[in-house]
TORGU-899163 format. One record per residue (C-alpha): residue in one letter; x, y, z. Coordinates in Angstrom, 3 decimals, always signed. Example, Ala and Ser with C-alpha at 12.3 -4.5 7.8 and 13.67 -1.06 7.14 Angstrom:
BEGIN
type->a	xx->+12.300	yy->-4.500	zz->+7.800
type->s	xx->+13.670	yy->-1.060	zz->+7.140
//
This chain:
BEGIN
type->m	xx->+0.007	yy->+0.087	zz->-0.068
type->r	xx->+2.809	yy->+2.454	zz->+0.936
type->a	xx->+4.595	yy->+1.939	zz->-2.096
type->l	xx->+1.454	yy->+2.517	zz->-4.113
type->v	xx->+1.012	yy->+6.012	zz->-2.593
type->v	xx->+4.679	yy->+6.647	zz->-3.402
type->v	xx->+4.317	yy->+5.795	zz->-7.036
type->g	xx->+0.903	yy->+7.748	zz->-7.161
type->l	xx->+2.602	yy->+11.080	zz->-5.250
type->l	xx->+5.565	yy->+10.823	zz->-7.949
type->a	xx->+3.308	yy->+10.773	zz->-10.874
type->v	xx->+1.438	yy->+13.747	zz->-9.468
type->v	xx->+4.950	yy->+15.732	zz->-8.913
type->a	xx->+5.978	yy->+14.684	zz->-12.508
type->l	xx->+2.819	yy->+15.983	zz->-13.734
type->v	xx->+3.202	yy->+19.300	zz->-12.263
type->f	xx->+6.591	yy->+19.454	zz->-13.696
type->v	xx->+5.322	yy->+19.104	zz->-16.894
type->v	xx->+2.490	yy->+21.335	zz->-16.671
type->v	xx->+4.907	yy->+24.227	zz->-15.470
type->a	xx->+7.443	yy->+23.446	zz->-18.248
type->v	xx->+4.593	yy->+23.823	zz->-20.751
type->v	xx->+3.122	yy->+27.180	zz->-19.247
type->r	xx->+6.412	yy->+28.649	zz->-19.101
type->d	xx->+7.749	yy->+27.676	zz->-22.531
type->s	xx->+8.918	yy->+31.016	zz->-24.148
type->q	xx->+9.257	yy->+29.462	zz->-27.475
type->g	xx->+5.477	yy->+29.433	zz->-28.336
type->n	xx->+5.828	yy->+33.229	zz->-28.974
type->a	xx->+9.045	yy->+33.193	zz->-30.989
type->v	xx->+8.860	yy->+34.749	zz->-34.662
type->d	xx->+9.643	yy->+32.403	zz->-37.459
type->a	xx->+12.183	yy->+33.749	zz->-39.591
type->k	xx->+9.879	yy->+33.312	zz->-42.867
type->s	xx->+7.277	yy->+35.799	zz->-40.945
type->c	xx->+10.164	yy->+38.499	zz->-39.739
type->p	xx->+9.235	yy->+42.148	zz->-40.872
type->d	xx->+11.318	yy->+43.366	zz->-43.576
type->g	xx->+14.699	yy->+44.805	zz->-42.568
type->w	xx->+14.452	yy->+43.121	zz->-39.092
type->p	xx->+17.896	yy->+41.201	zz->-38.569
type->l	xx->+18.100	yy->+37.749	zz->-37.597
type->a	xx->+19.611	yy->+37.030	zz->-34.302
type->d	xx->+21.848	yy->+34.107	zz->-33.869
type->l	xx->+20.709	yy->+32.475	zz->-30.803
type->r	xx->+22.935	yy->+29.428	zz->-30.402
type->l	xx->+25.158	yy->+29.114	zz->-27.390
type->r	xx->+28.386	yy->+28.371	zz->-28.977
type->e	xx->+31.358	yy->+26.467	zz->-27.299
type->q	xx->+33.999	yy->+28.519	zz->-25.983
type->k	xx->+36.478	yy->+27.893	zz->-28.950
type->d	xx->+33.787	yy->+29.279	zz->-31.467
type->v	xx->+33.031	yy->+32.548	zz->-29.383
type->k	xx->+35.364	yy->+35.582	zz->-30.954
type->i	xx->+35.853	yy->+38.402	zz->-28.498
type->n	xx->+38.080	yy->+41.664	zz->-28.270
type->v	xx->+38.814	yy->+42.772	zz->-24.755
type->y	xx->+39.063	yy->+46.599	zz->-23.995
type->n	xx->+40.199	yy->+47.732	zz->-20.428
type->a	xx->+38.060	yy->+50.800	zz->-19.044
type->t	xx->+39.752	yy->+50.974	zz->-15.686
type->d	xx->+42.684	yy->+52.689	zz->-14.522
type->q	xx->+44.621	yy->+49.412	zz->-13.957
type->p	xx->+46.990	yy->+49.210	zz->-16.672
type->g	xx->+47.307	yy->+45.953	zz->-18.308
type->r	xx->+43.969	yy->+44.638	zz->-17.140
type->a	xx->+42.596	yy->+43.647	zz->-20.509
type->a	xx->+45.759	yy->+41.656	zz->-21.254
type->d	xx->+45.244	yy->+39.686	zz->-17.984
type->v	xx->+41.943	yy->+39.010	zz->-18.894
type->a	xx->+42.454	yy->+38.050	zz->-22.416
type->d	xx->+44.906	yy->+35.547	zz->-21.456
type->d	xx->+42.365	yy->+34.010	zz->-18.983
type->f	xx->+39.813	yy->+34.001	zz->-21.778
type->r	xx->+42.638	yy->+32.461	zz->-24.311
type->n	xx->+42.963	yy->+29.553	zz->-21.450
type->r	xx->+39.576	yy->+29.109	zz->-21.626
type->k	xx->+39.491	yy->+28.335	zz->-25.310
type->f	xx->+37.933	yy->+31.731	zz->-26.566
type->q	xx->+39.159	yy->+33.196	zz->-29.562
type->v	xx->+40.716	yy->+36.541	zz->-28.446
type->k	xx->+41.095	yy->+38.844	zz->-31.515
type->k	xx->+41.892	yy->+42.316	zz->-30.136
type->v	xx->+43.069	yy->+43.539	zz->-26.906
type->g	xx->+43.492	yy->+47.187	zz->-25.747
type->n	xx->+42.121	yy->+50.238	zz->-24.030
type->a	xx->+38.535	yy->+51.601	zz->-24.133
type->p	xx->+38.170	yy->+55.221	zz->-24.647
type->k	xx->+35.997	yy->+55.945	zz->-21.611
type->a	xx->+35.959	yy->+54.718	zz->-18.181
type->v	xx->+33.220	yy->+52.158	zz->-17.148
type->d	xx->+31.851	yy->+52.040	zz->-13.490
type->d	xx->+30.084	yy->+48.504	zz->-14.028
type->v	xx->+31.505	yy->+45.257	zz->-13.930
type->a	xx->+31.761	yy->+44.972	zz->-17.604
type->v	xx->+29.809	yy->+45.978	zz->-20.762
type->l	xx->+29.334	yy->+43.290	zz->-23.706
type->r	xx->+28.966	yy->+44.915	zz->-26.863
type->y	xx->+27.553	yy->+42.795	zz->-29.830
type->g	xx->+25.161	yy->+42.523	zz->-32.685
type->p	xx->+22.539	yy->+40.154	zz->-34.079
type->k	xx->+25.175	yy->+37.524	zz->-34.783
type->g	xx->+26.562	yy->+37.520	zz->-31.333
type->v	xx->+23.530	yy->+37.359	zz->-29.419
type->g	xx->+24.382	yy->+33.595	zz->-28.207
type->s	xx->+27.900	yy->+34.407	zz->-27.607
type->a	xx->+26.991	yy->+37.167	zz->-25.373
type->q	xx->+24.796	yy->+34.911	zz->-23.363
type->l	xx->+27.688	yy->+32.602	zz->-22.734
type->l	xx->+30.090	yy->+35.631	zz->-21.652
type->q	xx->+27.365	yy->+36.737	zz->-19.457
type->a	xx->+27.745	yy->+33.759	zz->-17.301
type->y	xx->+31.413	yy->+34.410	zz->-17.023
type->f	xx->+30.442	yy->+37.485	zz->-15.179
type->l	xx->+27.712	yy->+36.105	zz->-13.264
type->s	xx->+24.973	yy->+37.856	zz->-15.191
type->n	xx->+26.456	yy->+41.275	zz->-13.834
type->a	xx->+27.734	yy->+42.353	zz->-17.265
type->t	xx->+25.635	yy->+44.911	zz->-19.011
type->p	xx->+24.365	yy->+44.195	zz->-22.410
type->a	xx->+24.815	yy->+46.752	zz->-25.338
type->y	xx->+23.205	yy->+45.321	zz->-28.358
type->d	xx->+23.831	yy->+47.409	zz->-31.743
type->a	xx->+21.533	yy->+46.129	zz->-34.494
type->k	xx->+23.855	yy->+47.722	zz->-37.141
type->r	xx->+26.745	yy->+45.265	zz->-36.282
type->k	xx->+27.381	yy->+42.742	zz->-38.763
type->d	xx->+30.209	yy->+40.694	zz->-37.214
type->d	xx->+30.045	yy->+37.823	zz->-34.835
type->v	xx->+32.489	yy->+39.115	zz->-32.224
type->v	xx->+31.655	yy->+40.454	zz->-28.675
type->d	xx->+33.593	yy->+43.487	zz->-27.435
type->v	xx->+34.133	yy->+42.764	zz->-23.583
type->v	xx->+34.725	yy->+46.376	zz->-21.973
type->l	xx->+35.985	yy->+45.785	zz->-18.455
type->g	xx->+34.657	yy->+48.053	zz->-15.863
type->s	xx->+36.184	yy->+49.282	zz->-12.610
type->s	xx->+33.914	yy->+46.950	zz->-10.585
type->f	xx->+35.389	yy->+43.891	zz->-12.350
type->q	xx->+36.867	yy->+41.451	zz->-10.181
type->q	xx->+37.656	yy->+38.210	zz->-11.722
type->l	xx->+36.042	yy->+35.755	zz->-14.383
type->a	xx->+33.549	yy->+33.118	zz->-12.947
type->t	xx->+34.890	yy->+29.515	zz->-12.080
type->t	xx->+33.857	yy->+26.551	zz->-14.434
type->t	xx->+31.166	yy->+25.615	zz->-11.629
type->e	xx->+29.886	yy->+29.089	zz->-11.631
type->v	xx->+29.361	yy->+29.735	zz->-15.287
type->n	xx->+27.709	yy->+26.328	zz->-15.638
type->q	xx->+25.091	yy->+27.433	zz->-12.768
type->a	xx->+24.754	yy->+30.817	zz->-14.311
type->l	xx->+24.094	yy->+29.338	zz->-17.680
type->g	xx->+21.387	yy->+27.401	zz->-15.987
type->d	xx->+19.974	yy->+30.542	zz->-14.506
type->l	xx->+20.030	yy->+32.636	zz->-17.955
type->g	xx->+18.635	yy->+30.069	zz->-19.936
type->a	xx->+18.451	yy->+30.031	zz->-23.602
type->p	xx->+19.311	yy->+33.578	zz->-25.151
type->d	xx->+16.217	yy->+35.691	zz->-26.288
type->a	xx->+16.113	yy->+37.544	zz->-29.484
type->p	xx->+16.426	yy->+41.343	zz->-28.825
type->a	xx->+13.963	yy->+43.628	zz->-29.569
type->g	xx->+13.483	yy->+44.323	zz->-33.382
type->t	xx->+14.975	yy->+40.927	zz->-34.491
type->c	xx->+13.726	yy->+37.475	zz->-35.314
type->p	xx->+15.368	yy->+34.146	zz->-34.188
type->m	xx->+17.928	yy->+33.058	zz->-36.917
type->p	xx->+16.626	yy->+29.512	zz->-38.534
type->v	xx->+18.738	yy->+26.631	zz->-36.663
type->e	xx->+20.635	yy->+24.552	zz->-39.114
type->k	xx->+19.991	yy->+20.796	zz->-39.360
//
């Protein structure tokens, strides 16, 4: 009798999880690329592996060499670091992530390395898939692998920025 109650309870819990997942599914409102309004860019929402993410690292702090140190950290984590340098003006935030439609998924991955504390700066006119990482004065260090994995779980799948449509997924 006791086993039957446990099995029944597990079935009810599983049903609740399924209902919550279906109700919270955000893909039901996704715009199909074919129905995308003219002029709207297609946003690449794929979460890429580190080895496939291209970044530029800029120092917007008063600490010399900060960008080079963080660029080395990113290289050690298999990111493709393209440029390293100084930003033209200071930033008080932890970091600013500047990207275009082709960098939406990459920016989401990078956001996890800053534990969701980086300020996104989406630019619809940007044509490349590179994400600029602008380090601010509140930056301490990149997250550990475990922290990144937890942050990715908390962040979930990337959303298409306003004025864009999701890029069709290649099969």
